C-alpha positions as CSV (number, residue, x, y, z in Angstrom):
1,M,8.2,-4.1,19.3
2,N,6.1,-1.5,18.5
3,R,8.9,0.1,16.1
4,Y,9.1,-3.1,14.0
5,V,5.2,-3.5,13.9
6,P,5.2,-1.8,10.6
7,L,7.9,-3.9,9.2
8,I,6.0,-6.9,9.9
9,T,3.6,-6.1,8.1
10,V,5.3,-5.1,5.0
11,A,7.2,-8.8,5.2
12,V,3.8,-10.1,5.6
13,A,2.4,-8.4,2.8
14,F,5.5,-9.9,0.8
15,L,4.7,-13.4,1.6
16,L,0.7,-13.0,1.0
17,Q,2.0,-11.1,-2.6
18,A,4.8,-14.0,-3.4
19,A,2.5,-17.3,-2.8
20,L,-1.1,-16.0,-2.2
21,V,-1.7,-13.3,-4.7
22,P,-1.1,-15.3,-8.2
23,Y,-3.7,-17.7,-7.2
24,I,-6.1,-15.2,-6.6
25,A,-6.3,-13.3,-9.4
26,I,-9.0,-12.7,-11.4
27,A,-9.5,-12.0,-15.2
28,G,-5.8,-11.5,-15.1
29,V,-5.6,-8.7,-12.6
30,M,-4.1,-9.6,-9.0
31,P,-4.3,-7.0,-5.7
32,N,-1.4,-5.5,-4.7
33,A,-0.7,-6.7,-1.1
34,L,2.7,-4.6,-0.7
35,L,0.6,-1.2,-1.7
36,L,-2.1,-2.2,0.6
37,A,0.2,-2.5,3.4
38,A,2.0,0.5,2.5
39,V,-1.0,2.4,2.0
40,T,-2.3,1.2,5.0
41,I,0.6,2.0,7.2
42,A,0.5,5.6,5.7
43,L,-3.1,5.9,7.1
44,V,-2.2,4.9,10.3
45,K,1.2,6.0,11.3
46,G,1.2,9.1,8.8
47,P,3.3,10.3,5.8
48,R,6.9,9.6,7.2
49,A,5.9,5.4,7.8
50,G,3.8,5.6,5.1
51,M,7.5,6.7,3.1
52,L,9.4,4.1,4.4
53,S,7.1,1.4,4.3
54,G,6.5,2.1,0.7
55,F,9.8,2.2,-0.2
56,V,10.3,-1.1,1.4
57,A,7.3,-2.4,-0.3
58,G,8.4,-1.1,-3.5
59,I,12.0,-2.2,-3.4
60,L,10.2,-5.9,-2.5
61,F,8.0,-5.4,-5.4
62,D,10.3,-5.3,-8.0
63,L,12.8,-7.9,-6.7
64,L,9.6,-10.0,-7.2
65,G,8.9,-8.9,-11.0
66,T,11.4,-8.8,-13.8
67,G,11.1,-4.8,-14.5
68,P,13.6,-2.6,-13.0
69,I,14.5,-2.2,-9.6
70,G,13.9,1.2,-8.2
71,A,10.8,2.0,-10.5
72,G,8.5,0.4,-8.0
73,A,10.3,1.5,-4.7
74,F,9.5,5.3,-6.1
75,V,5.7,5.3,-6.9
76,F,5.2,3.4,-3.3
77,C,7.4,5.8,-1.6
78,L,5.5,8.7,-3.6
79,V,1.9,7.0,-2.7
80,G,2.8,5.9,1.0
81,F,3.4,10.0,1.4
82,I,0.7,11.4,-0.5
83,S,-1.7,8.6,1.4
84,G,-0.3,9.7,4.9
85,S,-0.2,13.3,4.2
86,V,-3.9,13.0,2.8
87,Q,-5.2,11.1,5.9
88,E,-3.9,13.7,8.7
89,S,-5.3,16.8,6.2
90,T,-8.9,14.2,6.8
91,F,-11.3,14.6,9.9
92,S,-13.0,11.5,9.4
93,D,-13.0,8.2,12.0
94,G,-14.9,6.1,9.2
95,W,-14.3,3.4,7.1
96,V,-15.1,4.9,3.4
97,V,-12.7,7.5,3.5
98,P,-9.6,5.5,3.8
99,L,-11.1,3.2,1.0
100,V,-11.5,6.1,-1.2
101,I,-8.0,6.8,-1.0
102,V,-6.5,3.4,-0.9
103,F,-8.5,3.1,-4.5
104,V,-7.3,6.5,-5.1
105,A,-3.8,5.2,-4.1
106,S,-4.1,1.9,-5.9
107,A,-5.2,3.8,-9.6
108,T,-2.2,6.0,-8.8
109,A,0.3,3.9,-7.8
110,E,-0.7,1.4,-11.1
111,A,-1.2,4.1,-13.8
112,T,2.3,5.4,-12.8
113,Y,4.1,2.5,-12.7
114,A,2.9,1.7,-16.0
115,V,3.8,5.0,-17.2
116,G,7.3,4.4,-15.6
117,L,7.9,1.3,-17.4
118,A,7.1,2.6,-20.8
119,V,9.6,5.6,-20.1
120,L,12.0,3.0,-19.5
121,G,11.4,1.1,-22.5
122,E,9.7,-2.0,-20.8
123,G,5.9,-2.1,-22.0
124,G,3.8,0.6,-23.4
125,F,1.1,2.6,-21.9
126,S,-2.5,3.1,-22.9
127,M,-5.9,4.1,-22.9
128,G,-7.4,1.0,-23.1
129,S,-4.8,-1.0,-20.9
130,A,-5.5,2.2,-18.5
131,F,-9.2,0.4,-18.5
132,R,-8.2,-3.1,-18.7
133,L,-5.4,-3.2,-15.9
134,V,-5.2,0.1,-13.9
135,L,-9.0,0.5,-12.9
136,P,-9.6,-3.2,-12.2
137,A,-6.4,-3.3,-10.0
138,A,-7.8,-0.6,-8.1
139,L,-11.3,-1.9,-7.8
140,Y,-9.5,-5.3,-6.5
141,N,-7.0,-3.5,-4.3
142,S,-10.0,-1.6,-2.9
143,A,-12.4,-4.6,-2.4
144,L,-9.4,-6.5,-0.4
145,A,-9.0,-3.4,2.0
146,V,-12.4,-3.9,3.2
147,L,-11.5,-7.3,4.1
148,V,-8.1,-6.9,5.2
149,Y,-7.5,-2.6,6.0
150,P,-9.5,-2.8,9.7
151,W,-7.9,-5.4,10.9
152,V,-4.4,-4.2,9.9
153,A,-5.3,-0.7,11.2
154,R,-5.9,-2.5,14.3
155,F,-2.9,-4.3,14.6
156,L,-0.8,-1.1,13.9
157,R,-2.4,1.2,16.3
158,R,-1.9,-1.2,19.3
159,E,-0.4,1.0,22.2
160,K,2.5,-0.5,24.4
161,P,0.6,-1.3,27.5
162,M,1.3,0.7,30.8
163,T,4.2,0.0,33.2
164,T,4.4,2.3,35.5
165,F,2.0,4.8,37.5
166,R,3.0,8.0,38.4
167,R,1.3,10.7,40.5
168,L,0.1,13.6,38.7
169,A,0.3,15.5,42.1
């Protein structure tokens, strides 16, 4: 069961992204539950799990949108790996460092995705769109992370119960 917890987390984030997130948009800016799930898994489980969950979350994100399939998978995979690597290098158990990582990861993912779409001819990227869409989306994801991160991290950190007792002597 413990192996499937990240997959369950991404599946729940997919359902929330499809069913709930469009209704909580503020001024056209929507949070990204799939990105938040991938970054949270990366912060708790490390870079490999972050990369794998980022890839799955990115493919699901691409399937929800109208853009090319694979752009979100690449960006989420990269962000998941980097977030997990950064967390392994920090020595903080508080909640401030994960929120800063979520903010930077969200801003990086949104900007990289927008630039990737512009390169593929799917949209334009400008500094105005960065201030109008990327930064508010990163702030929204960070505000949502304040509420969601502690619960999801606790769910992901569950250890398997001990079933046997071995003598140490």
